[in-house]
N, C-alpha and C positions, 0 to 999 in steps of 0.2 A: 366420489370420495377418493378414488385413485388420482384423479386428476389434481385434487388439492394437494395430495402428498408430493406429486411431481412438481407442482409450483412451489411449494415450500423449499424443496430441494434446490430448484434453480435460485430462488431467493437467497438461500443460505450460500450458494456458490457465488452470487453476486456480492454479497457482503464479504465474503472471503477474498475475493478479487480486490475489493475496494480496500481491504485492510493491507494487503500486500502492496498496493499501489501507494498508499499512504507511507508504508515502511520505506519503500523505494525512494520516495521524495524526501523522507527524513534523512536516509543515508546520503542522498545526493546533497542536502543542505549541510550536513556535517563535513563532507568531503570538501565542499566549497569553502566552509569556514577554515578548514585546516590548510587549504592552499592559500587562503587570504593571509593567514598567520605567518606562513612560511614567506610569503612575498614581503610581508612587513619587515620581518627580520632581514 
């Protein structure tokens, strides 16, 4: 039983990490878009 809770915690951590990774890529994309716009101007 204890092991199961431990596994669940690690799983939660992994999903949290994934979410932050996704957020980072999203931020990068918006940054790239901004630079593209400024280049066009």
